[in-house]
C-alpha positions as CSV (number, residue, x, y, z in Angstrom):
1,M,-0.1,-0.1,0.0
2,S,1.5,3.2,-0.9
3,T,2.2,6.0,1.6
4,R,-0.3,8.4,0.3
5,M,-3.2,5.6,0.5
6,T,-2.3,4.6,3.9
7,E,-2.3,8.4,5.0
8,G,-5.7,8.8,3.6
9,I,-7.1,5.5,4.9
10,A,-5.7,6.4,8.4
11,M,-7.0,10.1,8.5
12,A,-10.5,8.8,7.4
13,E,-10.8,6.4,10.0
14,I,-9.4,9.1,12.5
15,V,-11.6,11.5,11.6
16,G,-14.5,9.1,11.7
17,S,-14.1,7.8,14.8
18,A,-13.6,11.6,16.1
19,M,-16.9,12.6,14.5
20,A,-18.5,9.5,16.3
21,F,-16.8,10.5,19.8
22,C,-18.2,14.3,19.2
23,A,-21.6,13.0,18.4
24,E,-21.7,11.1,21.5
25,K,-20.4,13.8,23.8
26,T,-22.3,16.6,22.4
27,G,-25.8,14.5,21.9
28,L,-25.7,15.2,18.0
29,P,-27.3,12.5,16.1
30,S,-24.6,11.7,13.5
31,K,-21.4,12.3,12.1
32,E,-23.0,14.5,9.5
33,A,-24.6,16.5,12.1
34,V,-21.0,17.1,13.5
35,A,-19.7,18.0,10.2
36,E,-22.6,20.5,9.7
37,A,-22.4,22.1,13.3
38,T,-18.6,22.4,12.8
39,R,-19.0,24.1,9.1
40,S,-21.6,26.5,10.8
41,G,-19.1,27.7,13.4
42,D,-20.4,25.8,16.6
43,C,-17.1,26.3,18.5
44,T,-18.3,23.9,21.4
45,V,-18.8,21.0,18.6
46,C,-15.4,21.9,17.1
47,S,-13.5,21.6,20.5
48,R,-15.2,18.2,21.3
49,L,-14.2,17.1,17.7
50,H,-10.5,18.2,18.4
51,D,-10.8,16.0,21.6
52,G,-12.1,13.1,19.6
53,I,-9.4,13.7,16.8
54,A,-6.4,13.7,19.9
55,R,-8.1,10.5,21.4
56,A,-8.0,8.8,17.9
57,V,-4.6,9.8,16.7
58,S,-3.1,8.7,20.3
59,M,-5.0,5.3,19.8
60,F,-3.7,5.0,16.0
61,L,0.0,6.1,16.9
62,G,-0.2,3.3,19.6
63,S,-1.5,0.5,17.6
64,V,1.1,0.9,14.8
65,D,4.2,1.7,17.0
66,N,5.1,-0.5,19.9
67,E,7.7,2.1,21.3
68,V,4.8,4.4,22.0
69,Q,3.9,4.3,25.7
70,A,1.7,6.9,26.4
71,V,0.1,9.9,24.6
72,Y,-0.8,13.2,26.5
73,A,-2.8,16.5,25.4
74,Y,-1.5,19.6,26.7
75,D,-2.6,23.2,26.6
76,P,0.4,25.4,25.3
77,E,-1.0,28.5,26.7
78,R,-0.6,27.0,30.3
79,A,2.6,25.2,29.4
80,T,4.3,28.4,28.2
81,A,2.6,30.9,30.3
82,V,1.7,33.1,27.2
83,D,-1.4,35.0,28.4
84,D,-2.4,36.2,24.5
85,A,-2.5,32.8,22.9
86,P,-5.5,32.8,20.4
87,V,-8.7,31.0,21.0
88,G,-8.4,27.5,18.7
89,R,-5.1,26.4,19.6
90,G,-5.3,23.3,17.7
91,I,-4.4,19.7,18.7
92,N,-1.2,19.6,20.8
93,L,0.0,16.2,21.9
94,I,3.1,14.9,23.6
95,V,4.1,11.2,22.7
96,R,6.1,9.2,25.3
97,V,8.2,6.5,23.6
98,R,10.9,4.1,25.0
99,R,13.1,4.9,21.9
100,K,12.6,7.6,19.1
101,S,12.4,6.5,15.7
102,A,12.6,8.1,12.0
103,A,9.5,6.0,11.2
104,L,7.3,7.6,13.9
105,W,8.4,11.1,12.9
106,S,7.6,10.3,9.2
107,L,4.2,8.9,10.4
108,I,3.4,11.8,12.6
109,G,4.2,14.2,9.5
110,L,1.8,12.3,7.3
111,L,-1.0,12.6,9.8
112,I,-0.2,16.5,10.2
113,S,-0.3,16.8,6.4
114,A,-3.5,14.7,6.1
115,L,-5.2,16.7,9.0
116,A,-4.3,20.0,7.1
117,Q,-6.1,18.5,3.9
118,E,-9.2,17.6,6.3
119,R,-9.5,20.9,7.7
120,Q,-10.8,22.3,4.2
121,R,-13.6,19.9,4.6
122,L,-14.6,20.6,8.0
123,A,-13.4,23.8,8.9
124,C,-15.8,26.4,10.4
125,P,-16.1,30.1,8.9
126,Q,-14.5,31.6,12.1
127,A,-11.3,29.0,12.0
128,H,-7.9,30.2,11.5
129,A,-4.8,28.3,10.8
130,L,-4.1,27.3,14.4
131,C,-7.5,25.9,14.9
132,W,-6.7,22.8,12.8
133,S,-3.1,22.2,13.5
134,L,-1.9,19.2,14.9
135,D,1.4,19.7,17.2
136,V,3.1,16.5,18.1
137,Q,6.1,16.4,20.3
138,V,7.8,13.1,21.0
139,V,9.8,12.5,24.0
140,D,11.9,9.5,25.2
141,E,12.0,7.9,28.7
142,R,15.2,9.6,29.5
143,E,13.8,13.1,28.6
144,V,11.1,12.5,30.8
145,R,13.4,10.9,33.8
146,N,15.7,14.1,33.2
147,R,13.0,16.5,32.8
148,I,14.1,17.8,29.4
149,G,12.1,19.9,26.9
150,Y,8.7,18.7,27.0
151,G,9.4,15.7,29.1
152,A,9.6,18.0,31.9
153,L,5.6,18.7,31.2
154,V,4.6,15.0,31.7
155,D,5.1,14.9,35.3
156,S,4.8,18.6,35.9
157,L,3.2,19.6,39.2
158,Y,1.8,22.9,37.7
159,V,1.0,22.2,34.0
160,R,0.5,18.4,34.0
161,P,-0.8,17.4,30.9
162,S,-4.0,15.0,30.2
163,L,-3.1,11.4,29.6
164,I,-5.2,10.2,26.6
165,W,-3.8,6.9,26.0
166,Q,-1.5,4.6,27.7
167,R,0.1,1.0,26.9
């Protein structure tokens, strides 16, 4: 299977799963209703859809790479103490791995590109570029243990990210 085909199938499954999650959480009757609400500018639905995408991306990464140990969502505004961060900060994940690999980075790059394309289909009229951005930081056990870079956030007392998926 080609990389482009794999990318399309993965993102279709991820967005489909996210839309089902969003419909369940918001009480909307279907994925189509979620898409319509998102395109009409319902920020609450869009926020829940982002939660669903974060959850689905996390589960996907964990299913295709055995080195992935956990995936966390974090709020960059809280993590950086920036007071004027824009509304709609996108989907921000920290992937904790035993060992970093080029294959994982490549897969993350494909997912980022595919989500950018999906944004055109689902984005609301109020959306800006950051609303649908997917930011994924990969940290290994050494970075977490020594509190280096994003590894310091994993066990932070003040800005601890939310655990989404764990092996």
